[in-house]
PDB file of N, CA, C and O in Angstrom:
ATOM      1  N   UNK A   1       0.906  -1.382   0.025  1.00  0.00           N
ATOM      2  CA  UNK A   1       0.058  -0.212  -0.183  1.00  0.00           C
ATOM      3  C   UNK A   1       0.986   1.352  -0.358  1.00  0.00           C
ATOM      4  O   UNK A   1       1.954   1.389   0.400  1.00  0.00           O
ATOM      5  N   UNK A   2       0.864   2.194  -0.953  1.00  0.00           N
ATOM      6  CA  UNK A   2       1.244   3.268  -0.894  1.00  0.00           C
ATOM      7  C   UNK A   2       0.211   4.732  -0.574  1.00  0.00           C
ATOM      8  O   UNK A   2      -0.843   5.046  -1.128  1.00  0.00           O
ATOM      9  N   UNK A   3       0.857   5.337   0.359  1.00  0.00           N
ATOM     10  CA  UNK A   3       0.199   6.523   0.699  1.00  0.00           C
ATOM     11  C   UNK A   3       0.740   7.999   0.653  1.00  0.00           C
ATOM     12  O   UNK A   3       1.843   8.413   1.009  1.00  0.00           O
ATOM     13  N   UNK A   4      -0.246   8.630   0.160  1.00  0.00           N
ATOM     14  CA  UNK A   4       0.271  10.121  -0.015  1.00  0.00           C
ATOM     15  C   UNK A   4      -0.296  11.049   1.063  1.00  0.00           C
ATOM     16  O   UNK A   4      -1.422  10.641   1.348  1.00  0.00           O
ATOM     17  N   UNK A   5       0.007  12.061   1.730  1.00  0.00           N
ATOM     18  CA  UNK A   5      -0.366  12.915   2.678  1.00  0.00           C
ATOM     19  C   UNK A   5      -0.265  14.346   2.359  1.00  0.00           C
ATOM     20  O   UNK A   5       0.859  14.848   2.390  1.00  0.00           O
ATOM     21  N   UNK A   6      -1.366  15.136   2.032  1.00  0.00           N
ATOM     22  CA  UNK A   6      -1.071  16.539   1.731  1.00  0.00           C
ATOM     23  C   UNK A   6      -0.924  17.404   2.943  1.00  0.00           C
ATOM     24  O   UNK A   6      -1.817  17.246   3.776  1.00  0.00           O
ATOM     25  N   UNK A   7       0.018  18.296   3.234  1.00  0.00           N
ATOM     26  CA  UNK A   7      -0.148  19.385   3.964  1.00  0.00           C
ATOM     27  C   UNK A   7       0.269  20.667   3.404  1.00  0.00           C
ATOM     28  O   UNK A   7       1.413  21.120   3.401  1.00  0.00           O
ATOM     29  N   UNK A   8      -0.900  21.254   2.880  1.00  0.00           N
ATOM     30  CA  UNK A   8      -1.233  22.729   2.353  1.00  0.00           C
ATOM     31  C   UNK A   8      -0.771  23.671   3.036  1.00  0.00           C
ATOM     32  O   UNK A   8      -0.247  24.632   2.474  1.00  0.00           O
ATOM     33  N   UNK A   9      -0.871  23.590   4.404  1.00  0.00           N
ATOM     34  CA  UNK A   9      -0.220  24.931   4.973  1.00  0.00           C
ATOM     35  C   UNK A   9       1.252  24.988   5.741  1.00  0.00           C
ATOM     36  O   UNK A   9       1.628  25.732   6.646  1.00  0.00           O
ATOM     37  N   UNK A  10       1.877  24.024   5.108  1.00  0.00           N
ATOM     38  CA  UNK A  10       3.412  23.588   5.330  1.00  0.00           C
ATOM     39  C   UNK A  10       3.860  25.189   5.050  1.00  0.00           C
ATOM     40  O   UNK A  10       3.481  25.878   4.104  1.00  0.00           O
ATOM     41  N   UNK A  11       4.659  25.540   6.000  1.00  0.00           N
ATOM     42  CA  UNK A  11       5.839  26.663   6.172  1.00  0.00           C
ATOM     43  C   UNK A  11       7.270  26.372   5.839  1.00  0.00           C
ATOM     44  O   UNK A  11       7.840  25.398   6.330  1.00  0.00           O
ATOM     45  N   UNK A  12       7.744  27.039   5.175  1.00  0.00           N
ATOM     46  CA  UNK A  12       9.188  26.747   5.010  1.00  0.00           C
ATOM     47  C   UNK A  12       9.968  28.060   4.927  1.00  0.00           C
ATOM     48  O   UNK A  12       9.442  29.023   4.369  1.00  0.00           O
ATOM     49  N   UNK A  13      11.070  28.142   5.399  1.00  0.00           N
ATOM     50  CA  UNK A  13      12.019  29.313   5.250  1.00  0.00           C
ATOM     51  C   UNK A  13      12.452  29.416   3.810  1.00  0.00           C
ATOM     52  O   UNK A  13      12.625  28.497   3.010  1.00  0.00           O
ATOM     53  N   UNK A  14      12.561  30.415   3.677  1.00  0.00           N
ATOM     54  CA  UNK A  14      12.781  31.132   2.107  1.00  0.00           C
ATOM     55  C   UNK A  14      14.600  31.546   2.299  1.00  0.00           C
ATOM     56  O   UNK A  14      15.142  31.494   3.403  1.00  0.00           O
ATOM     57  N   UNK A  15      15.333  31.937   1.046  1.00  0.00           N
ATOM     58  CA  UNK A  15      16.525  32.199   1.379  1.00  0.00           C
ATOM     59  C   UNK A  15      16.968  33.677   1.828  1.00  0.00           C
ATOM     60  O   UNK A  15      18.078  34.203   1.746  1.00  0.00           O
ATOM     61  N   UNK A  16      15.751  34.188   2.330  1.00  0.00           N
ATOM     62  CA  UNK A  16      15.906  35.201   3.128  1.00  0.00           C
ATOM     63  C   UNK A  16      15.704  35.100   4.868  1.00  0.00           C
ATOM     64  O   UNK A  16      15.853  35.980   5.716  1.00  0.00           O
ATOM     65  N   UNK A  17      15.403  34.007   4.976  1.00  0.00           N
ATOM     66  CA  UNK A  17      15.106  33.444   6.411  1.00  0.00           C
ATOM     67  C   UNK A  17      13.483  33.546   6.765  1.00  0.00           C
ATOM     68  O   UNK A  17      12.900  32.903   7.638  1.00  0.00           O
ATOM     69  N   UNK A  18      13.019  34.338   6.030  1.00  0.00           N
ATOM     70  CA  UNK A  18      11.498  34.359   6.353  1.00  0.00           C
ATOM     71  C   UNK A  18      10.741  33.208   6.155  1.00  0.00           C
ATOM     72  O   UNK A  18      10.999  32.501   5.181  1.00  0.00           O
ATOM     73  N   UNK A  19       9.701  32.859   7.049  1.00  0.00           N
ATOM     74  CA  UNK A  19       9.004  32.027   6.836  1.00  0.00           C
ATOM     75  C   UNK A  19       8.063  31.843   5.511  1.00  0.00           C
ATOM     76  O   UNK A  19       7.706  32.961   5.137  1.00  0.00           O
ATOM     77  N   UNK A  20       7.733  31.186   4.982  1.00  0.00           N
ATOM     78  CA  UNK A  20       6.441  31.159   3.310  1.00  0.00           C
ATOM     79  C   UNK A  20       5.540  30.101   3.325  1.00  0.00           C
ATOM     80  O   UNK A  20       6.124  29.132   3.810  1.00  0.00           O
ATOM     81  N   UNK A  21       4.441  29.836   3.038  1.00  0.00           N
ATOM     82  CA  UNK A  21       3.708  29.073   3.255  1.00  0.00           C
ATOM     83  C   UNK A  21       3.918  28.513   1.534  1.00  0.00           C
ATOM     84  O   UNK A  21       3.660  29.190   0.539  1.00  0.00           O
ATOM     85  N   UNK A  22       4.428  27.171   1.549  1.00  0.00           N
ATOM     86  CA  UNK A  22       4.225  26.788   0.202  1.00  0.00           C
ATOM     87  C   UNK A  22       3.868  25.464   0.091  1.00  0.00           C
ATOM     88  O   UNK A  22       4.103  24.964  -1.009  1.00  0.00           O
ATOM     89  N   UNK A  23       3.282  24.637   1.064  1.00  0.00           N
ATOM     90  CA  UNK A  23       2.628  23.451   1.128  1.00  0.00           C
ATOM     91  C   UNK A  23       3.856  22.123   0.729  1.00  0.00           C
ATOM     92  O   UNK A  23       4.924  22.188   0.120  1.00  0.00           O
ATOM     93  N   UNK A  24       3.190  21.047   1.333  1.00  0.00           N
ATOM     94  CA  UNK A  24       4.244  19.965   1.314  1.00  0.00           C
ATOM     95  C   UNK A  24       3.486  18.708   1.005  1.00  0.00           C
ATOM     96  O   UNK A  24       2.329  18.753   1.422  1.00  0.00           O
ATOM     97  N   UNK A  25       3.825  17.574   0.376  1.00  0.00           N
ATOM     98  CA  UNK A  25       3.354  16.382   0.324  1.00  0.00           C
ATOM     99  C   UNK A  25       4.399  15.328   0.630  1.00  0.00           C
ATOM    100  O   UNK A  25       5.540  15.321   0.169  1.00  0.00           O
ATOM    101  N   UNK A  26       3.856  14.400   1.496  1.00  0.00           N
ATOM    102  CA  UNK A  26       4.720  13.495   2.047  1.00  0.00           C
ATOM    103  C   UNK A  26       4.173  11.685   1.358  1.00  0.00           C
ATOM    104  O   UNK A  26       3.110  11.074   1.468  1.00  0.00           O
ATOM    105  N   UNK A  27       5.096  11.441   0.876  1.00  0.00           N
ATOM    106  CA  UNK A  27       5.101  10.280   0.142  1.00  0.00           C
ATOM    107  C   UNK A  27       5.634   9.112   0.643  1.00  0.00           C
ATOM    108  O   UNK A  27       6.858   8.997   0.694  1.00  0.00           O
ATOM    109  N   UNK A  28       4.620   7.874   1.171  1.00  0.00           N
ATOM    110  CA  UNK A  28       5.036   6.759   1.833  1.00  0.00           C
ATOM    111  C   UNK A  28       4.786   5.556   1.017  1.00  0.00           C
ATOM    112  O   UNK A  28       3.656   5.087   0.883  1.00  0.00           O
ATOM    113  N   UNK A  29       6.127   4.926   0.325  1.00  0.00           N
ATOM    114  CA  UNK A  29       5.850   3.685  -0.485  1.00  0.00           C
ATOM    115  C   UNK A  29       6.040   2.533   0.603  1.00  0.00           C
ATOM    116  O   UNK A  29       6.953   2.437   1.423  1.00  0.00           O
ATOM    117  N   UNK A  30       4.835   1.589   0.385  1.00  0.00           N
ATOM    118  CA  UNK A  30       4.586   0.525   1.064  1.00  0.00           C
ATOM    119  C   UNK A  30       5.983  -0.455   0.768  1.00  0.00           C
ATOM    120  O   UNK A  30       6.689  -0.373  -0.237  1.00  0.00           O
ATOM    121  N   UNK A  31       6.192  -1.457   1.996  1.00  0.00           N
ATOM    122  CA  UNK A  31       7.310  -2.223   1.688  1.00  0.00           C
ATOM    123  C   UNK A  31       6.267  -3.783   1.978  1.00  0.00           C
ATOM    124  O   UNK A  31       6.702  -4.934   1.954  1.00  0.00           O
ATOM    125  N   UNK A  32       5.086  -3.433   2.191  1.00  0.00           N
ATOM    126  CA  UNK A  32       4.333  -4.664   2.374  1.00  0.00           C
ATOM    127  C   UNK A  32       3.547  -4.793   3.804  1.00  0.00           C
ATOM    128  O   UNK A  32       4.157  -4.479   4.825  1.00  0.00           O
ATOM    129  N   UNK A  33       2.379  -5.191   3.870  1.00  0.00           N
ATOM    130  CA  UNK A  33       1.508  -5.133   4.793  1.00  0.00           C
ATOM    131  C   UNK A  33       1.367  -3.603   5.242  1.00  0.00           C
ATOM    132  O   UNK A  33       0.879  -2.806   4.442  1.00  0.00           O
ATOM    133  N   UNK A  34       1.737  -3.231   6.354  1.00  0.00           N
ATOM    134  CA  UNK A  34       1.464  -1.803   6.743  1.00  0.00           C
ATOM    135  C   UNK A  34       2.914  -1.132   7.057  1.00  0.00           C
ATOM    136  O   UNK A  34       2.956  -0.231   7.894  1.00  0.00           O
ATOM    137  N   UNK A  35       3.806  -1.449   6.565  1.00  0.00           N
ATOM    138  CA  UNK A  35       5.082  -1.062   6.913  1.00  0.00           C
ATOM    139  C   UNK A  35       5.645  -0.229   5.621  1.00  0.00           C
ATOM    140  O   UNK A  35       5.490  -0.587   4.453  1.00  0.00           O
ATOM    141  N   UNK A  36       6.316   0.932   6.047  1.00  0.00           N
ATOM    142  CA  UNK A  36       6.499   1.758   4.739  1.00  0.00           C
ATOM    143  C   UNK A  36       7.918   2.018   4.594  1.00  0.00           C
ATOM    144  O   UNK A  36       8.615   1.705   5.560  1.00  0.00           O
ATOM    145  N   UNK A  37       8.592   2.621   3.396  1.00  0.00           N
ATOM    146  CA  UNK A  37       9.878   2.756   3.601  1.00  0.00           C
ATOM    147  C   UNK A  37      10.201   4.373   3.932  1.00  0.00           C
ATOM    148  O   UNK A  37       9.280   5.177   4.076  1.00  0.00           O
ATOM    149  N   UNK A  38      11.321   4.675   4.013  1.00  0.00           N
ATOM    150  CA  UNK A  38      11.386   6.122   4.123  1.00  0.00           C
ATOM    151  C   UNK A  38      10.700   7.142   3.638  1.00  0.00           C
ATOM    152  O   UNK A  38      10.421   7.081   2.440  1.00  0.00           O
ATOM    153  N   UNK A  39      10.275   8.274   4.379  1.00  0.00           N
ATOM    154  CA  UNK A  39       9.208   9.052   3.808  1.00  0.00           C
ATOM    155  C   UNK A  39      10.005  10.021   2.677  1.00  0.00           C
ATOM    156  O   UNK A  39      11.167  10.377   2.870  1.00  0.00           O
ATOM    157  N   UNK A  40       9.200  10.424   1.408  1.00  0.00           N
ATOM    158  CA  UNK A  40       9.786  11.245   0.367  1.00  0.00           C
ATOM    159  C   UNK A  40       8.851  12.717   0.900  1.00  0.00           C
ATOM    160  O   UNK A  40       7.684  12.686   1.291  1.00  0.00           O
ATOM    161  N   UNK A  41       9.395  13.490   0.830  1.00  0.00           N
ATOM    162  CA  UNK A  41       8.911  14.811   0.918  1.00  0.00           C
ATOM    163  C   UNK A  41       9.143  15.743  -0.227  1.00  0.00           C
ATOM    164  O   UNK A  41      10.261  15.998  -0.676  1.00  0.00           O
ATOM    165  N   UNK A  42       7.766  16.344  -0.769  1.00  0.00           N
ATOM    166  CA  UNK A  42       7.786  17.031  -1.813  1.00  0.00           C
ATOM    167  C   UNK A  42       7.289  18.263  -1.713  1.00  0.00           C
ATOM    168  O   UNK A  42       6.063  18.368  -1.710  1.00  0.00           O
ATOM    169  N   UNK A  43       8.051  19.373  -1.618  1.00  0.00           N
ATOM    170  CA  UNK A  43       7.590  20.861  -1.326  1.00  0.00           C
ATOM    171  C   UNK A  43       7.562  21.795  -2.328  1.00  0.00           C
ATOM    172  O   UNK A  43       8.429  22.021  -3.172  1.00  0.00           O
ATOM    173  N   UNK A  44       6.390  22.373  -2.153  1.00  0.00           N
ATOM    174  CA  UNK A  44       5.772  23.688  -3.129  1.00  0.00           C
ATOM    175  C   UNK A  44       6.931  24.605  -3.492  1.00  0.00           C
ATOM    176  O   UNK A  44       7.994  24.592  -2.873  1.00  0.00           O
ATOM    177  N   UNK A  45       6.711  25.288  -4.378  1.00  0.00           N
ATOM    178  CA  UNK A  45       7.691  26.203  -4.815  1.00  0.00           C
ATOM    179  C   UNK A  45       7.055  27.803  -5.000  1.00  0.00           C
ATOM    180  O   UNK A  45       7.697  28.811  -5.294  1.00  0.00           O
ATOM    181  N   UNK A  46       5.980  27.718  -4.803  1.00  0.00           N
ATOM    182  CA  UNK A  46       4.949  28.720  -5.104  1.00  0.00           C
ATOM    183  C   UNK A  46       4.267  29.430  -3.817  1.00  0.00           C
ATOM    184  O   UNK A  46       3.339  28.778  -3.337  1.00  0.00           O
ATOM    185  N   UNK A  47       4.503  30.382  -3.322  1.00  0.00           N
ATOM    186  CA  UNK A  47       4.056  31.087  -1.978  1.00  0.00           C
ATOM    187  C   UNK A  47       2.230  30.756  -2.007  1.00  0.00           C
ATOM    188  O   UNK A  47       1.598  30.909  -3.052  1.00  0.00           O
ATOM    189  N   UNK A  48       1.769  30.440  -1.115  1.00  0.00           N
ATOM    190  CA  UNK A  48       0.172  30.494  -0.831  1.00  0.00           C
ATOM    191  C   UNK A  48      -0.482  29.606  -2.142  1.00  0.00           C
ATOM    192  O   UNK A  48      -1.694  29.599  -2.354  1.00  0.00           O
ATOM    193  N   UNK A  49       0.418  28.921  -2.918  1.00  0.00           N
ATOM    194  CA  UNK A  49      -0.350  27.795  -3.752  1.00  0.00           C
ATOM    195  C   UNK A  49      -1.117  26.839  -3.320  1.00  0.00           C
ATOM    196  O   UNK A  49      -1.987  26.285  -3.992  1.00  0.00           O
ATOM    197  N   UNK A  50      -0.772  26.548  -1.932  1.00  0.00           N
ATOM    198  CA  UNK A  50      -1.368  25.511  -1.276  1.00  0.00           C
ATOM    199  C   UNK A  50      -1.008  23.913  -1.947  1.00  0.00           C
ATOM    200  O   UNK A  50      -1.910  23.126  -2.233  1.00  0.00           O
ATOM    201  N   UNK A  51       0.120  23.675  -2.092  1.00  0.00           N
ATOM    202  CA  UNK A  51       0.468  22.625  -2.956  1.00  0.00           C
ATOM    203  C   UNK A  51       0.455  21.518  -1.875  1.00  0.00           C
ATOM    204  O   UNK A  51       1.156  21.514  -0.863  1.00  0.00           O
ATOM    205  N   UNK A  52      -0.541  20.482  -2.279  1.00  0.00           N
ATOM    206  CA  UNK A  52      -0.846  19.308  -1.469  1.00  0.00           C
ATOM    207  C   UNK A  52      -2.227  19.357  -1.065  1.00  0.00           C
ATOM    208  O   UNK A  52      -2.569  18.574  -0.180  1.00  0.00           O
ATOM    209  N   UNK A  53      -3.238  20.285  -1.649  1.00  0.00           N
ATOM    210  CA  UNK A  53      -4.438  20.428  -1.037  1.00  0.00           C
ATOM    211  C   UNK A  53      -5.114  19.507  -1.732  1.00  0.00           C
ATOM    212  O   UNK A  53      -5.857  18.819  -1.031  1.00  0.00           O
ATOM    213  N   UNK A  54      -5.107  19.273  -2.829  1.00  0.00           N
ATOM    214  CA  UNK A  54      -5.914  18.161  -3.892  1.00  0.00           C
ATOM    215  C   UNK A  54      -5.058  16.833  -4.221  1.00  0.00           C
ATOM    216  O   UNK A  54      -4.444  16.894  -5.287  1.00  0.00           O
ATOM    217  N   UNK A  55      -4.940  15.820  -3.586  1.00  0.00           N
ATOM    218  CA  UNK A  55      -4.516  14.744  -3.825  1.00  0.00           C
ATOM    219  C   UNK A  55      -5.518  13.634  -4.491  1.00  0.00           C
ATOM    220  O   UNK A  55      -6.702  13.655  -4.153  1.00  0.00           O
ATOM    221  N   UNK A  56      -5.002  12.552  -5.544  1.00  0.00           N
ATOM    222  CA  UNK A  56      -6.092  12.040  -6.043  1.00  0.00           C
ATOM    223  C   UNK A  56      -5.174  10.471  -6.246  1.00  0.00           C
ATOM    224  O   UNK A  56      -3.963  10.526  -6.037  1.00  0.00           O
ATOM    225  N   UNK A  57      -5.605   9.535  -6.527  1.00  0.00           N
ATOM    226  CA  UNK A  57      -5.243   8.162  -6.650  1.00  0.00           C
ATOM    227  C   UNK A  57      -4.264   8.055  -7.993  1.00  0.00           C
ATOM    228  O   UNK A  57      -4.632   8.281  -9.146  1.00  0.00           O
ATOM    229  N   UNK A  58      -2.922   7.652  -7.569  1.00  0.00           N
ATOM    230  CA  UNK A  58      -2.097   7.364  -8.812  1.00  0.00           C
ATOM    231  C   UNK A  58      -1.448   6.078  -9.205  1.00  0.00           C
ATOM    232  O   UNK A  58      -0.484   5.865  -9.942  1.00  0.00           O
ATOM    233  N   UNK A  59      -2.296   5.197  -8.461  1.00  0.00           N
ATOM    234  CA  UNK A  59      -2.220   3.808  -9.057  1.00  0.00           C
ATOM    235  C   UNK A  59      -1.064   3.478  -8.330  1.00  0.00           C
ATOM    236  O   UNK A  59      -0.755   4.216  -7.395  1.00  0.00           O
ATOM    237  N   UNK A  60      -0.324   2.433  -8.612  1.00  0.00           N
ATOM    238  CA  UNK A  60       0.960   1.756  -7.894  1.00  0.00           C
ATOM    239  C   UNK A  60       2.113   2.287  -8.295  1.00  0.00           C
ATOM    240  O   UNK A  60       2.594   1.980  -9.386  1.00  0.00           O
ATOM    241  N   UNK A  61       2.777   3.259  -7.357  1.00  0.00           N
ATOM    242  CA  UNK A  61       3.907   4.061  -7.435  1.00  0.00           C
ATOM    243  C   UNK A  61       4.665   3.630  -7.802  1.00  0.00           C
ATOM    244  O   UNK A  61       5.187   4.082  -8.821  1.00  0.00           O
ATOM    245  N   UNK A  62       5.345   2.056  -6.916  1.00  0.00           N
ATOM    246  CA  UNK A  62       6.457   1.597  -7.257  1.00  0.00           C
ATOM    247  C   UNK A  62       6.406   0.270  -7.227  1.00  0.00           C
ATOM    248  O   UNK A  62       6.981  -0.426  -6.390  1.00  0.00           O
ATOM    249  N   UNK A  63       5.547  -0.226  -8.362  1.00  0.00           N
ATOM    250  CA  UNK A  63       5.195  -1.383  -8.732  1.00  0.00           C
ATOM    251  C   UNK A  63       5.195  -2.573  -7.776  1.00  0.00           C
ATOM    252  O   UNK A  63       5.840  -3.592  -8.022  1.00  0.00           O
ATOM    253  N   UNK A  64       4.601  -2.446  -6.898  1.00  0.00           N
ATOM    254  CA  UNK A  64       4.738  -3.663  -5.683  1.00  0.00           C
ATOM    255  C   UNK A  64       3.206  -4.198  -5.681  1.00  0.00           C
ATOM    256  O   UNK A  64       2.875  -4.626  -4.575  1.00  0.00           O
ATOM    257  N   UNK A  65       2.242  -4.263  -6.638  1.00  0.00           N
ATOM    258  CA  UNK A  65       1.413  -4.643  -6.932  1.00  0.00           C
ATOM    259  C   UNK A  65       0.085  -4.464  -6.169  1.00  0.00           C
ATOM    260  O   UNK A  65      -0.888  -5.212  -6.259  1.00  0.00           O
ATOM    261  N   UNK A  66       0.217  -3.102  -5.228  1.00  0.00           N
ATOM    262  CA  UNK A  66      -0.874  -2.391  -4.640  1.00  0.00           C
ATOM    263  C   UNK A  66      -1.178  -1.275  -5.115  1.00  0.00           C
ATOM    264  O   UNK A  66      -0.229  -0.720  -5.669  1.00  0.00           O
ATOM    265  N   UNK A  67      -2.269  -0.638  -5.120  1.00  0.00           N
ATOM    266  CA  UNK A  67      -2.435   0.616  -5.664  1.00  0.00           C
ATOM    267  C   UNK A  67      -2.620   1.541  -4.205  1.00  0.00           C
ATOM    268  O   UNK A  67      -2.797   2.758  -4.264  1.00  0.00           O
TER     269      UNK A  67
END
């Protein structure tokens, strides 16, 4: 089982040191059962774009037979 978790209000520090609301998506690729590999973090690049606010099924991301 693979899992995506959206965090559209995630804040990150820009190069100027100020916090920016950019959003983030956490990707958990299943190893089988309910165990997962290390999380992959995808961070948005546009301020206030709410990256991660809309997530849909992508199918089997790591080709392990589970959608």
